[in-house]
N, C-alpha and C positions, 0 to 999 in steps of 0.2 A: 341185815347185819346182826350179828350175835354179840351181846354183851356178856362177858365172862365174869360172873359173880363168884363170891367165895363159896356159896353153897353148891353151885353147879360146876365148879372148876374141874372136879375129879371126873365127872361123867363126860364133860366136853373134852378133857385131855385124852380119855380113852378112845373117843370117837370123833375125829375131825373129818369124817366122810360127809361130803355134801350130796344132797339128792338133786339139786338143781345147780347149774353153773353159776359161779360168782361173777355176775356182770358188774363191771365198774364203769359207771357213767361219769365222764369227766365233768360235765356241768354240775352234776349233783355233788361231786367232791368239792368243787370250788365254792358252791353255795354253803356247804357245811363248814368249810374253812373260814368263810366270812361271818357266819352267823353264830357259831359256838364259841364258848370260852373253854379252853382245854386245860387239863392239868399239866401235860407235857407236850411241848413242841420240839420235834427232832428235826434238825436241819442237816441234810445229807442222806442220800438214798443208796449208800454203799452197804456192804454186808453188815457192818457194825451198826450203822444207823437203823437199818431195817430190823435187826434183832433187838435193838433197844426199843423200838416201837412195839414189836411183838411182845417183849417181856412186860412192858408197861401196861399195854392194853389187857394182857392176860391176868394182870393183878387187879383189874377193875378200874384203872385210870382212864380218863378221857384223853385221847392221844391224837396228834396230827403229825404227819411226816411229810416234809417237802424236799424235793430234789430239783436243783437248778436245771439239769439236763435230763437224763433218763436214769432209771434205776440201774446201778452197777456200771454206769458209763465211765467212771474213773478207774481206780485201781481194781475194783471188784470184778471187772470183766477181763482183766489183763494180768491175772496172777498166774502162778505155775499150775493152778487147778488141782493142786495136791491137798488132800486132807490127811495130814501126817503129824507125827510127833516131832520129827526133826532130828535125824541122826547127828547133824552138825552141831546141834545145841548141846548134845552130850560131850562132843569134842571140845566145846567152849566151856564146859563145866556147869551148864545151866540145866541140871537135872529136874528141878521143880517145873520149869516150862515144859519139858518133855513129858513129865507125868500128867500135867494138866492137859496138854495137847492130845495125848493118847486117850485120856478119859473123854474129852470132848469129841474126838474122832469117833469113838464108839457111840456116843449119843447121837451124832449126826447120822451115822449108819442106821441106827434104830429109828430115828424120827423122820428121816428122808431116804428110805431105802431105794426109791426110784431114781434118786439123783446122786447118791454116793455109793460107788462101787469099789469092791476090793481090787487091789492092783498089785501084781507081783513085780518086785524090783530085783534086777540082776546086776551084780558087780562082777565084771570079768576080772580074773586074776591073770596078769600078763607078766612076762619076764622083763619087758621094758616098755616104756612109754604108756604105762597103764595107770589107772587109779591106784592099784595096789600091785606090788610085787609079792611073791610068796611069803616073804618074811613079814611084811606089813600086814598081809592078809590074816596071819595068825592073831596079831594084836587087834585087828578090826573085828574079828569074830568075837572077841571078848566084849567089844562095844555092842555088838548085836545081842549078846546075852543080856547085857544091861538094858537094852531097849526092850527086849521081850519081857523081862522081869518088871520093868517100869510101867508096863501096861500094854505092850505090843501083843501079848498073848490073847487079849480080848478079841482080836480079829479072827481067831480060830486057827491060826497057823503060826508055827515057830520058824525061825530062820533055819537054813540048812546049807550044807556044802553041795556044789554041783560038780560033776565030772565034765571033762571037755565035751563029750557028745551031748550031755544034757544042756550045756550052755549053747551049743550050736543048734540044737533043736529050737531054742527060743530066739536065737539071733544067728541065722545061718551065714551071714556075710561078715561076721567078725573075723579079723585076721588070725586064722588058726595057728600060724607058725609061731606066734608068741603066746598063745593061750595055754594056761596051765590049770584051768578050772574056773570056778566062780562061787559066789555067795548069793543066796536067794533069801529075801525077806518080803514081808507084805505091808503095804500101806493102803491108802485109798485115793480116789480121784473124784472130781465133780466138775460139771459144767458150772463154773462160778457165777456166770450171769444168770442162768436159770435158777440156781440155788437162791441168789439174792432176790430175784423177782418173786420166787415162791414164798420166801419169808415175808416180803412186803404184802403179798396177797393174803397170806395167813393172818397177818395183823389186821387187814381189812375185813377178813372173815369174822374176826372177833370184835369189830366195831371201830377200828382206827380209821381216820381219814388219811388217805395216802394219795400223793399227787406228784407227778413228774412235770417238767417244764415250769417249775415254780421257784423262782430265784429270790433269795433273801436280799432285800435292798437296804435294810437297816434294822436296828433293834428298837423295841419299844420299852421305855422305862416308866416305872411307877414307884414313887418314893425312893428313887435312887437304885432300884433293883431292876434287872432285866425281866420283863414280864410279857414278852412276845416279840414279834418281828413283822415288818412290812414286807410282803411277798408280792413280787411281780409275776402275774400269770395271765396269759392270753390277752395281753394288751391292757390290763388293768392292775392297779395296786390294791392289795387286800391287807388290812391290818388283822393279824392273827394274835389273839390274846391267849396267854398261857401262864400257869403258875411258875413254870420253870422251862428254860430253853436249853436244849442240848446241842452242842456243836460237835457233829460227827462228820465233818467235811474232809477228813483225811489230809492230803497235802495242802489243801486250801485253808486249814484250820487257823493258821496265824492271822489270816485276813479277817475272819469273823471275830477272833479274840481281840483284835485291835479295835473293832467297832465297839466292843464292850469297854475296853481299857486302852485308851490312846498310848499309855506308857508300856504296853505289852512288848516284850522282847521275843523275836522269833525263836522257836525251839525245834521246828520240824526240819529234818534234813532229808530231802528226797533222794532216793536211790533208784536208779533206772534199771528195769528188768526187761529183757527182750526175748521173744520166742519167734521161731520161724517154722513153717509147715512145708513138708515135702510129701509126695505120694508114697503110700505104703509099698507099692511095687518097686520103688527105688531104694527103700530101706526096710525090708521085711523083718519085723520083730514081733515078739509077743510080750505085752506088758510094757515095762520100762527097763531100759538098759542105761546104766550110768557109765559115762566115758570120760577120758581126760581131755583137757584142752591144752595143746602144747604151750609151754611157757607160762601157764596161768595157774593160780592156786585153786580156782573154783572148778568143780566138776560140772559137766553138762549132762542133761538127761534127755533121752530119746523115748517118747511115749506114744504108743499106738492109740489112735482115736478112729475107729472104723477103718476107712480106706486111706487115711493119712497118718503121718507121724509128726508129732510136735517136738521140736528140738529147742531146748533152752536150759538155763537162762543166764543172762549176764547180771552183774551186780556192780554198778558204778555210780559215782557221784553225778548229780545232775543239777545244773544251774540255768537251764533254758526256760522257755515259756511252759507253764503248767497245763495249758488248755489244748495243746496239740503236740503230743509226744510220739515220735515215729522211729521205727527201726532204720538204722543207717546201713550203708553198704559195708562199712568196716565191722559193724556188729554182726551182720549176716555172715561175712567171711569168717569171723571168729568162731561162730557156731558150726559152719560148714567144715572148717579145719578140724574141729574137735571130732565131728562125725567121721570125716574121711581118714583121720588118724587111726581110729578104732575099727572102722568097717571098710571092706573092699567095695565101696559103693560109687566112688567117683562123682559125688554130688557137686552140682554146679549152680550158679546163681539162677539160671533159667529153670531149675527144678523147683524153685521155691514158689508155692502156690498161694501163700498167705503169710502174714507176719503181724505181730502185735507188740506194742511197747507200752509200759505203764510205770508208774512211780509208787514206790513204797514209802509211806509216811513214817520214817524212822525218827526216833526221839533220842537226842544225845548231843554230844559235843561235835565240833567240826574236825577234830583230829582223828586219825586212823582210818582204815578202810571200812566202807559200808558193809562189806562182807562179814566183818568181825563185830559189828554193832548188834546190840541186843534186839530181839523181836518182842520183848515184853511191851505191854501196853502201859499207858499212863492216863489217869483220870484226875482232873483238877476242877475245883470250883473257884472262880475269881471273886474279887471283893463285891461284885455286883450281882452274883448269883448265877452267872453263866457256867454251865457244866460242860467241860471239854474233854473228849476222849481222843487219844492219838496212839499211834503205834499198833502193836499187836499183829495178828495174822488171821487169815480166813478160818483156820481150824478152831480157833478159840473165840470166834465171834459171839456165840451164844453166851459164853461166860462173861465176856466183856459187856454185852448188853445187860446182863444181870447186875453187874457191879455198877454200871452207869445208872440204872434205875434205883439201886440202893442209895446212890449219892443224891439223885433227884428227890427221893422221898425225904431225905434229911432237909432239903430246902423247902419242901412242902409241909414238913412237920407231920408226916404220916408214916404208917407202917403197913406193909403188905408182903406176903411171902411169895417168892419166885415160883412160877408155874411152868417154866419152859424146859426143865430138865427132861421130863417125859412127854412133852407136848409134840405130837406129830405135825409135820407141815402138811399143807394141802396136797393130796395125792399120795401121802405116805401111809396113812392108816389102812390096814388091810391089804397092802400091796405085797405080792409074792414075786420077788425078783427072779427066782429060778424058773417059776412057771411061765412068767412073761417072756423071758429069754428063749425058752424052749419053743414058744409059738412061732418065733421068727417073723419075718415080713413086717407088714404094717402094724400088727399088734405089738411087736417088740419095739419098733421105732417110736410109736406113740407112748407106750408104757414107760420107756426109759426117759421120756421127757415130761410126761404129765402124770405118771402113776395111775391111781384109780380114777383120776379126772380125764383120762384118755377117752372115756365113754362120751364125754361132752363134745370132743372133737369128732368122734365117730357119728354122733347125732347130727352134726352139721352136714356130714356127707350123706346121711340118710335123707335129709331134707332137700339136698341139692347135689345130685350126682356129679356135677361138674367140679365140685370142690375136692373130689378124689384125685383130680389131675395134679401132676407136679407143677410147682410154680414156674419152673423152667425145665425144658427137656434135658435130661441127664442129671438133674438135681434130686435129692432125696426128700425134700420138704413139699408138703401138699398145700394147695390153695386154702384148704380148710384151716390150716395152722395160721395163716395170715388173718383170716376172718376171726378166729378165736383170739388172736393177739389184739385185734382192734376192739372186740367186744368185752374181753375178760382180763386183758393184761395191760391196759392203758397205753398200747402202742399208738403213737401219733404220726410217725414218719417212716419213710422207707428205710432210713438208717436204723431206727428202733428195731424194725423187723429183721433186717439182714445182718446187723452187727451183733444184736443181743438176744432177740427172740429165737432166731434160727442158727446163728453163728456162721452163716454162709460166708461172710466177709473174711473170717479167719481161715476157714477150712477150704474154701473154694472161691477165692477172690474174683477171678475173671468170670466165673459162672454167675456170681452174685450181681455183677454189672448187667448181664443179660436178663437176670430176674427182676431188676429194678422196675421196668415199665409195668409188668404184671402185678407186682406188689403195690405199686402206686394206683393201678386201676382198682384193685380190691379195696384198698384203703379209701379211695375216693367214694366208692359205693357205700362203704360202712360208715364213714365219718362225715360224708357230705362235703368233701373238699372240692374247691373250684378247679377248673381245668388249669388255671394259672398256678395254683398252689401245688397240684399234683405234678405239673411239669417242673416247677422249681425244686421240688423234693428229689425228683430224678436227677436233675442237673447237679444239685448239691451233693448227692451221693456219688455220682460218677466222678465229679471233680475231686472229691475227697479221696476216692480210691486212686485216682491218677496221681495226686500229691504223694500218697503213700508209696506208690510204685516208683515214682520219679526219685524220691529220696533214697529208696532201697537200691536202685540200680545206678546211682551216680558213680562215676568213675573215681577211684581213689587217687588222690593227688600224690 
């Protein structure tokens, strides 16, 4: 592990290329958690918590990060996967958030070029039942100029008008009888789970102790101040001592805040977002096409991801259980209606090959629609020294981590300058996205997931040719990726691999069920799992997918 000191920060920032794979041994991480006293303990392994840990360790602090389930298992694997400024925030009058988001978008594109790709957005202009009619489109183009000037220009493309033929090249099944042209602009997308995992691994590269499957059971106090937490991990309780504790648990943050202050009043308002996935052959598009949803204020987006299209999102209040959030039949039909209104696609429920539902931790009052609530973040330190961060969005996670560490340093009585603005994530330094894409095949597949670290996955194949085989026939992921996930990415379970390391559960749900036994076999070999444990993991995964499918396909009353 590398400790980033003040003197070596600049050279390490310029070159985060590893010469050997970063192997993360779970036992060693647990022992470090128990043995050391840390400056900062971050509770919550979503994108904000991971960037907080990376920011802190890159400033030279001793850092631990614990996550109850798996990295990005909450909101951070269930977002829209857009790295964007947010056109809607201009409509809401929140231009400062747009400027900040567009600046952070460019930093993510520079620091993680293997994970954040430029994405064209098309707004069809229709005479009726569209996002825009020709009159509104003129006003919206003024909004796009504002977006470009606020920082959208950094992506290297300005918005432009499209003719009807140009729109149909990008979306040939749009209902052309009502089409009058379109507007095109550019934002970015990312695999949110892999981005979050890579941030956590980069923090570990610089010396942080990072651990999933580590649940905070309670807080430790010294002199009336919060100075650590009791963490349950692998059947034992570990007391983790730290100068300051950061609560980055998202929609669960009120629970941890209440452990610090029994008089805490809940302030997080969960908003449910849902996406569904259909085969690209059923909805052939290029990039993202924004479409209307009949009778609803929110627009839906259809985004190509390889051989599938992701359709989303909803934005509704949610008051159900936080630990299992699923897409319902009604929500699926809502999104299918939006797609079928704009496209001559005839999409049906049995076309849906995957779905995902998550909760945004919005901060604000209980009145008004969640769609209209601010996506600004909030950082507070309570009377006992617990620092809590809530709200915000994936695009601004680096900046949020910076501000959280600034607040933690006040509690520690120390000063240190932020280093993450120009800090490449693992796999990003020296990565050439265009050259990798041009290679196609295995090189492009691995490069767009691991960046320059793809060579370590290739090394596994060189050592064992059987790892070049797909995990399941018809799937795009290799056995080597499962081995790498176990050795270097702290994957513990079949669900860790299929839901977040490979995303097969989202993009190919039924195929992922067929892959589960082979994933379990490889994990058993790497992690020393018993036959009973491997079998239980398969059963848990399959039953989880079945619950997801059952809720999705329930008949509407």
